[in-house]
PADOKOL-888020 format. One record per atom (N, C-alpha, C): x, y, z. Coordinates in steps of 0.1 Angstrom, whole numbers, plus 5000, padded with zeros to 4 digits. Atoms other than C-alpha are relative to their C-alpha. Example, Ala and Ser with C-alpha at 12.3 -4.5 7.8 and 13.67 -1.06 7.14 Angstrom:
<fizas>
500949885000/512349555078/500950125000/499149895000/513749895071/499250115008/
</fizas>
This chain:
<fizas>
501349844999/499949995000/500650154995/498949894999/501050324997/499150144996/500949944997/499650705004/501050145005/500049834987/500151035029/500049945013/499849984978/501551035068/500050104999/499149884998/501751285086/499950005022/499449994978/502751305128/499850145001/500249844990/502251605153/499949965016/499150064985/503551585189/500050115009/500249874991/503751785218/501650025004/498649974992/507651785218/500250154992/500449925004/508352105212/502049994984/499149945006/511852245188/499549934989/499650115010/513151945165/499149875008/500250154996/511451585179/501049864997/499450134997/514551405195/499649894997/500150124998/512551075190/500449954987/499050135018/514051035150/500850005003/498350055001/517151065164/500349885007/499950084985/516550815192/500850065018/499549844985/516651155222/499149915002/501150004990/514451175245/499050174997/501449925004/510751335238/500450205012/499449894990/511351725250/498850055014/501149944985/508351715275/500349875008/499550064990/509351435295/499149784989/501050095011/506551225274/500150044984/500250015010/505651185242/498549954992/500750035000/502351265237/499650074980/500250055009/501051185192/499049994996/500850095015/498551185164/501049984986/499250125010/500150905136/499150004994/501550045007/497350925109/500550014984/499050065014/497950755071/498850034993/501049955013/495650895038/500449794995/499350145008/496450495019/498850014989/501349995015/495550574978/500249944997/499950125012/496350234971/500849955010/498750074999/496849964983/498449855006/500750114998/495149594993/501249925010/499650124987/495449295022/499349895003/500750075014/494848984999/499550054989/501150025007/491949014986/499150134999/501149894997/490549345003/500250165001/499749895006/490749654989/500450165006/500649974991/491949895008/500250224997/499749865007/492350234986/499350135002/500549844996/491050594997/499649975012/500350034977/490950495041/500850005005/498949884995/492350695064/499949875015/498850014988/494350535096/499950115011/499349854991/495050775129/500349845007/499850104982/496650605164/500850165006/499849824993/496450895187/501949905013/498750134987/500050745213/501050085012/498549984994/502050835245/500649895002/498950095002/505250725247/500350085016/499649954984/506650745286/501450055001/499349925006/509450845271/500849974989/499150035010/512450775244/499049934989/501350145008/509750605211/500449934999/499250165010/512650385201/500349855018/498950064987/512850225242/497750004999/501250175008/508450065228/499250135017/500549984990/506250095262/498750075001/501049855009/503650325237/498649955009/502049994997/499450355252/500050054987/500549965012/497750415223/498149924994/501750045003/494250395209/500149994981/500049975014/493650295170/498850014999/501650035006/491150425150/499550034980/499550025021/490350345113/497950074998/501249975008/487950475092/498549934996/500950014998/484650435096/498749934983/501350035020/483050405056/501149854998/499450135003/485550085059/499049865002/501050145003/483549775052/500749905015/499450104981/484049485087/500949924992/498850085000/486649335064/501950074996/498449875005/488949615053/500150085018/499349954989/488549725090/500849905010/499650154990/489449355101/501450044995/498650045008/492349375074/501350145006/499549824993/493249795089/500949965018/499850014994/493449655120/500849895000/499150124998/495949335113/501350154994/498749945004/498149585093/500650135014/499649844996/498249905114/500449915020/500250034987/498049665150/501549904999/498250064996/501749525138/499749845001/499550174990/500349185136/499949944983/499950035016/500549165091/501050004989/497949985010/504149215089/500550114999/499249855008/506449475067/500250085014/499249884989/507449765087/499150055010/501250044986/503749775106/500249995011/499750024985/505149555127/501450085009/499149924995/507749705133/499650095017/501149874986/506050015152/499149925004/501150044985/503449785167/500949935012/498749984993/506849665183/499850035007/499949935002/506549935197/498750015017/501550014990/502949925218/499749915007/500349964984/502549895255/498949924998/501149904996/498949965256/499749934990/501449945007/496049895234/499850095004/500349954992/494150155252/498050014993/501450025009/490850095221/500450034984/500149985018/490150015188/498850124993/501649975005/487550285168/500349994990/500649965015/485950285142/499050174998/500449814999/485450735133/500150024987/500349925017/484950955107/500850055003/497949985000/489051045100/499750094985/500449895009/488851335073/501850034999/498649945000/492951365062/499750134980/500449935013/492751655037/502150074997/498349995012/496351695012/499850125001/499449865012/497552084997/501150035001/498649975000/500452184990/500750135010/499449945000/502752275016/499050025014/500749954989/499952195045/498849855002/501050114997/497751875060/499150035016/501249974987/494751885081/499349845001/501550154995/493251555099/499150015013/501449924990/490051605116/499149765004/500050174989/489051205139/498850065007/501050044991/485451235150/499750224995/500449864996/484151615159/500450115012/499449904990/486651735185/502149965000/498350104998/490351475177/500950064983/499250055008/493251605152/500850114996/499149965001/495651795139/500150064985/499849945008/496452085115/501650044995/498549974994/499952135106/500450084980/499449945017/502352345078/501350015001/498450055004/505352295064/500950094997/499249914994/508152535080/501250004984/499349975013/510352725048/500850035002/497750085004/514052615039/500650174993/499449905006/516352835026/499350024981/500150125014/514752944986/498949995004/501350064999/511852884998/499549875001/500450184996/512252494998/499649915013/500550024988/510952295023/500949965009/499050044986/513252185053/499949774996/499750145002/513751785048/501049975014/498450084994/515451495072/499849864995/499950115013/516651225052/500549955009/499450094996/517550885067/500549985021/500049964983/516650975106/499549805003/499450174994/516850605126/498449975006/501650044996/513050565137/499550084997/501249935014/510950655103/498549915002/501150115013/507450575099/500149994996/500650045014/507550585061/501649965002/498250055004/511650435058/499850074988/499549985014/513150535024/499850164997/501549895010/510750875020/501250115013/500049954990/511951215032/498950105003/501449894993/510451405060/500750135000/500349835010/509251745050/499650045020/500149974986/509151935087/499150104999/501549945003/505652125096/500450025018/500950014978/504252265133/499150004993/501849894992/501652315143/499050114998/500649964987/499052465145/498949985008/501150094997/496152255160/500749885003/499350204997/496951935177/498649985015/500649974986/493951835199/499549794995/500550104996/492951475214/499750005018/500450024981/491051385249/499149874998/500950195002/489950995248/500649915005/500350154992/490550715264/501450015008/498549944994/493550905290/501150094992/499049955011/495651035257/499450174997/500149884996/495451395264/500350114999/498949884997/496651715246/500050084991/500849905010/495652025230/501050114999/498249934999/498852245218/499649994987/499549965014/499752415188/502050065003/498650005007/503252525174/500549925010/498950114993/504952225184/500649894980/499550005012/506752035162/499149804992/501350085009/504551765127/501550044996/499050085012/505951575103/499049954988/500550045002/504951505077/501049894981/499650085007/505651235036/499549964993/501550115009/503950965016/501349885008/499350034995/504350705024/500049894994/500450115005/504950305015/500349885004/499750104996/504449945025/499849874993/499750165009/504749575017/499449965008/499750104982/504249285042/500949924993/499450065003/506449025043/500449934995/
</fizas>
């Protein structure tokens, strides 16, 4: 499968978690969202669906023990939701299995209305009526995007990560609570294959 992903967290400045460091606020609380442009799990088509993970990492993200809530696109059929849960829960192999190995506790899995808006230099993620993230790319030299390459902790390995900043980051559910702005954010394309 391939598409676009974003992440927005409570860290200030460039998130040290990407470089296996400690979060700037002691813990890292984040939303990570994926828009699947096209993809399959066996015979199940997953194109044009969205997935979000709300997470809280008690220390450096690479050390794991994340608490997570998995939100699955409510437009997905039962078989699509089952496939998305297996992939993004880490049971289906590939890179999501590595990310899934960081999870210490699943606080919930819920179908929700999820909007993932992709615009030039901007990404907007909305989960239901009250949670989401709005992020904007930071302008670099000559008006170019600021990118990070080959960082060790990657949601989308092999992709240049575009550095952004949140205008808003909100989530108040399952004990994962955040309502901040002007914090760290990133986005890039992603591509995952099975084992």
